[in-house]
C-alpha positions as CSV (number, residue, x, y, z in Angstrom):
1,M,-24.5,-5.2,-4.2
2,P,-25.3,-8.0,-6.7
3,A,-22.9,-10.9,-7.1
4,S,-22.2,-9.9,-10.7
5,S,-21.0,-6.4,-9.8
6,T,-17.7,-5.0,-10.8
7,H,-15.5,-3.5,-8.0
8,L,-12.4,-1.4,-8.2
9,L,-9.8,-1.9,-5.4
10,L,-7.5,1.0,-5.6
11,I,-4.6,0.7,-3.4
12,D,-2.7,3.7,-1.9
13,P,-3.2,6.3,-4.8
14,Q,-1.5,9.0,-2.7
15,N,0.7,12.0,-3.5
16,D,3.6,10.8,-1.5
17,F,3.8,7.7,-3.8
18,C,3.5,9.6,-7.1
19,D,6.4,11.1,-9.1
20,L,4.4,14.3,-9.6
21,P,5.8,17.1,-11.8
22,D,6.6,20.2,-10.0
23,G,3.5,22.0,-11.4
24,W,1.4,19.4,-9.5
25,C,3.0,20.2,-6.1
26,P,1.9,23.2,-3.9
27,G,4.8,25.4,-2.8
28,S,7.8,23.5,-1.7
29,L,5.9,20.3,-1.0
30,R,7.1,17.3,-2.9
31,P,6.4,13.5,-2.7
32,R,8.2,11.8,0.0
33,L,8.5,8.3,-1.5
34,P,7.8,8.7,-5.2
35,V,7.4,5.6,-7.3
36,A,8.7,6.1,-10.9
37,S,5.8,6.2,-13.4
38,A,3.1,6.4,-10.6
39,H,1.8,9.8,-12.0
40,D,1.3,8.3,-15.4
41,D,-0.3,5.3,-13.8
42,M,-2.8,7.4,-11.8
43,Q,-3.7,9.5,-14.9
44,R,-4.4,6.3,-16.9
45,L,-6.4,4.9,-14.1
46,A,-8.5,8.2,-13.7
47,Q,-9.1,8.0,-17.5
48,W,-10.4,4.4,-17.1
49,I,-12.7,5.4,-14.2
50,R,-14.2,8.1,-16.4
51,R,-14.5,5.9,-19.4
52,E,-15.9,2.7,-17.6
53,G,-17.8,4.5,-14.6
54,E,-21.3,3.6,-15.7
55,Q,-20.5,-0.1,-15.5
56,L,-18.4,0.2,-12.3
57,D,-20.4,-0.7,-9.2
58,A,-18.2,-0.1,-6.3
59,I,-14.8,1.7,-5.6
60,T,-12.7,0.9,-2.5
61,V,-9.7,3.1,-1.9
62,T,-7.1,2.1,0.7
63,L,-4.9,4.9,2.3
64,D,-1.4,4.3,3.7
65,S,-1.7,6.3,7.0
66,H,1.3,6.8,9.3
67,Q,2.6,8.9,12.1
68,R,6.1,10.2,12.3
69,Y,6.9,7.8,15.2
70,D,6.7,4.4,13.5
71,I,9.0,1.4,13.6
72,A,9.6,1.8,9.9
73,H,10.5,5.5,10.0
74,P,13.8,7.1,10.9
75,A,12.6,8.8,14.0
76,F,12.3,5.3,15.6
77,W,15.9,4.2,15.1
78,Q,19.5,5.4,15.7
79,Q,22.9,3.9,15.1
80,G,23.8,1.6,17.9
81,D,27.0,3.5,18.9
82,G,25.2,5.6,21.4
83,D,25.7,8.8,19.4
84,D,22.4,10.6,18.9
85,S,23.6,12.2,15.7
86,G,23.9,8.7,14.3
87,D,20.7,8.8,12.4
88,V,19.4,5.9,10.4
89,A,19.1,6.9,6.7
90,P,15.9,6.0,4.8
91,F,16.1,2.8,2.8
92,T,18.1,1.1,5.4
93,P,17.0,-2.6,6.1
94,I,17.2,-3.6,9.8
95,T,17.3,-7.2,10.9
96,A,16.9,-8.8,14.5
97,A,20.6,-9.9,14.3
98,Q,21.8,-6.4,13.7
99,V,19.8,-5.0,16.6
100,R,21.1,-7.9,18.8
101,A,24.7,-7.0,17.7
102,G,24.1,-3.3,18.5
103,V,24.4,-2.1,15.0
104,F,21.0,-0.3,15.4
105,R,18.8,0.3,18.3
106,P,15.5,2.1,19.1
107,R,15.9,5.8,20.2
108,N,13.7,4.8,23.1
109,A,15.6,2.1,25.1
110,G,12.4,0.8,26.6
111,A,11.3,-0.2,23.0
112,L,14.1,-2.6,22.6
113,Q,12.5,-5.9,23.5
114,R,9.3,-5.2,21.8
115,S,11.3,-4.2,18.7
116,L,13.2,-7.5,18.7
117,D,10.0,-9.4,19.2
118,Y,8.6,-7.7,16.2
119,L,11.6,-8.2,14.0
120,D,11.7,-11.9,15.0
121,A,8.1,-12.4,14.1
122,L,8.5,-10.5,10.9
123,E,11.4,-12.5,9.7
124,A,9.8,-15.8,10.6
125,N,7.1,-14.8,8.1
126,S,9.7,-14.6,5.3
127,R,7.8,-11.9,3.5
128,Y,9.8,-8.8,4.1
129,T,12.8,-7.4,6.0
130,L,12.1,-4.4,8.0
131,M,12.8,-1.3,5.8
132,V,13.4,2.2,7.2
133,W,11.3,4.3,4.7
134,P,11.3,8.1,4.5
135,V,8.4,9.5,6.6
136,H,5.4,9.2,4.2
137,C,1.7,9.5,4.1
138,E,1.7,11.2,7.5
139,V,-1.9,11.6,8.6
140,G,-3.2,15.0,7.7
141,S,-0.4,15.9,5.3
142,W,-0.6,16.8,1.7
143,G,1.3,13.6,1.0
144,H,-1.5,11.6,2.5
145,G,-4.0,13.0,0.0
146,I,-5.1,11.2,-3.1
147,H,-3.7,12.0,-6.5
148,A,-5.7,15.0,-7.8
149,D,-6.8,13.3,-11.1
150,V,-8.0,10.2,-9.4
151,L,-9.7,12.1,-6.6
152,E,-11.7,14.1,-9.2
153,A,-12.5,11.1,-11.3
154,C,-13.8,9.2,-8.1
155,G,-15.7,12.3,-7.1
156,D,-17.5,12.4,-10.5
157,W,-18.1,8.6,-10.2
158,Q,-19.9,9.2,-6.9
159,Q,-22.0,11.9,-8.3
160,Q,-22.9,9.9,-11.4
161,R,-23.7,6.6,-9.6
162,Q,-25.0,8.2,-6.3
163,R,-22.9,6.1,-4.0
164,A,-19.8,6.7,-2.0
165,V,-16.3,5.5,-2.3
166,Y,-15.4,3.1,0.6
167,N,-12.1,4.2,2.2
168,V,-9.9,1.8,4.2
169,F,-7.1,3.3,6.4
170,K,-4.1,1.2,7.2
171,G,-0.8,1.7,9.0
172,L,-1.8,3.7,12.1
173,N,-0.2,1.3,14.5
174,P,3.4,2.4,15.0
175,W,4.6,-1.1,16.1
176,T,4.0,-3.0,12.9
177,E,4.2,-2.5,9.1
178,H,1.0,-2.7,7.2
179,Y,1.5,-3.0,3.5
180,S,-1.6,-5.2,2.8
181,A,-4.9,-3.6,3.1
182,L,-6.2,-6.7,4.7
183,Q,-3.8,-7.5,7.5
184,A,-0.7,-6.1,9.0
185,E,2.6,-7.9,8.5
186,V,2.7,-8.8,12.2
187,P,-0.8,-8.5,13.7
188,D,-1.1,-7.0,17.1
189,P,-3.7,-8.9,19.1
190,A,-4.3,-5.8,21.1
191,D,-5.3,-3.8,18.0
192,P,-8.2,-5.1,16.0
193,A,-7.2,-2.7,13.1
194,T,-4.1,-4.9,12.4
195,L,-5.9,-8.1,12.3
196,L,-7.4,-9.8,9.2
197,N,-10.0,-7.3,8.0
198,T,-12.9,-9.7,7.5
199,G,-15.4,-6.9,6.8
200,L,-13.3,-5.8,3.8
201,L,-13.0,-9.4,2.5
202,E,-16.7,-9.8,2.6
203,R,-17.3,-6.6,0.7
204,L,-14.8,-7.7,-2.0
205,D,-16.2,-11.1,-2.2
206,R,-19.4,-9.8,-3.5
207,A,-17.7,-8.8,-6.8
208,G,-18.1,-10.9,-9.8
209,L,-15.1,-9.0,-11.2
210,L,-12.4,-7.4,-9.0
211,V,-10.2,-4.9,-10.7
212,V,-6.9,-4.1,-8.7
213,A,-4.7,-1.0,-9.4
214,G,-2.5,1.3,-7.2
215,E,0.9,1.8,-5.7
216,A,3.3,0.2,-5.3
217,S,3.2,-3.2,-7.1
218,S,6.4,-4.4,-5.2
219,H,4.9,-3.8,-1.7
220,C,1.3,-2.7,-0.9
221,V,-0.3,-4.0,-4.0
222,R,1.6,-7.3,-3.9
223,S,0.8,-7.9,-0.2
224,T,-2.9,-7.1,-0.7
225,V,-3.3,-9.3,-3.6
226,E,-1.4,-12.1,-2.0
227,H,-3.8,-11.9,0.9
228,L,-6.8,-11.7,-1.6
229,V,-5.7,-14.9,-3.3
230,E,-5.2,-16.6,0.1
231,H,-8.6,-15.7,1.5
232,L,-11.0,-15.2,-1.3
233,P,-12.4,-18.1,-3.5
234,H,-12.2,-17.9,-7.3
235,P,-9.0,-15.8,-7.9
236,E,-9.8,-15.9,-11.7
237,R,-12.3,-13.1,-11.1
238,I,-9.4,-10.8,-10.1
239,V,-7.9,-8.5,-12.8
240,L,-4.5,-6.7,-12.2
241,M,-4.5,-3.4,-14.2
242,H,-0.7,-3.7,-14.9
243,D,-0.3,-0.2,-16.4
244,A,-1.9,1.4,-13.2
245,M,0.8,0.0,-10.9
246,S,4.6,0.3,-10.6
247,P,7.3,-0.9,-8.2
248,V,9.3,1.2,-5.7
249,P,12.7,1.8,-7.4
250,G,15.1,-1.0,-6.8
251,F,12.3,-3.6,-6.4
252,E,11.7,-4.1,-10.0
253,S,12.3,-7.9,-9.7
254,A,9.7,-8.1,-7.0
255,H,7.2,-6.5,-9.3
256,R,7.9,-9.0,-12.1
257,D,7.8,-12.0,-9.8
258,F,4.5,-10.8,-8.3
259,L,2.9,-10.5,-11.6
260,A,4.2,-13.9,-12.7
261,A,3.1,-15.6,-9.6
262,M,-0.3,-14.2,-9.8
263,Q,-0.8,-15.2,-13.4
264,A,0.1,-18.7,-12.3
265,R,-2.6,-18.6,-9.7
266,G,-5.2,-17.6,-12.4
267,L,-5.4,-13.9,-12.1
268,R,-5.7,-12.0,-15.3
269,L,-3.5,-9.0,-16.4
270,A,-4.9,-6.3,-18.6
271,S,-4.1,-2.7,-19.4
272,S,-6.4,0.2,-18.8
273,Q,-7.0,0.3,-22.6
274,E,-7.8,-3.4,-22.8
275,L,-10.1,-3.7,-20.0
276,H,-13.7,-3.0,-20.8
277,L,-16.6,-3.7,-18.5
């Protein structure tokens, strides 16, 4: 791939993150963690891929990939009063101090020390507090799949350009959160998939222009881009397609702070209509 190439890094364009209209959902299935405006974001992105595809040299798509048993899912935790009916509701933040105080505890008592070690390490990083999310992007589920318009646009691009989309799976380790496509929040030395993905960095480093889009701007997009800026030279070659990303509801300030911080680091913001290759 030539150094002057243009690369699209598309982060987690998955059904579970899209606020899809009912007509887009099969049967009784619905998105598990819908991000407001994500459906429109993905439709704009698909149109951009079709419009600019002849000038687009590479596409990397990351896929949030979880199992039901995960330290950031309700099945892992219960209320600390010992009552098995005391489930922990989605969107509950959990801190190490709360676990030590007995407010929450793992359902598996044998997981207590490892959970505390994780929470201590996570909080020492000062990036995120553990959030118990709804079960989402479960491997093999409809929600794990890619938004239909984006999938079709990427498929047509592959046929047009005679090259494959490069897929990156993240989040399979149930003991650590993995927002960033490049590294888990707390890497597990025993699991190389949680460590810094140097192969992906090298691939992205070949791009003269790196366009970033996807969901959600408050979490997975933000974490990935922060790692890109930390590890890649020349951040001015990165463009954030700001109308193809949106925050998780309730995290709008994180979205605004992220975009402002990245602009201050030299990244460019552009809409899908403004960005021509």
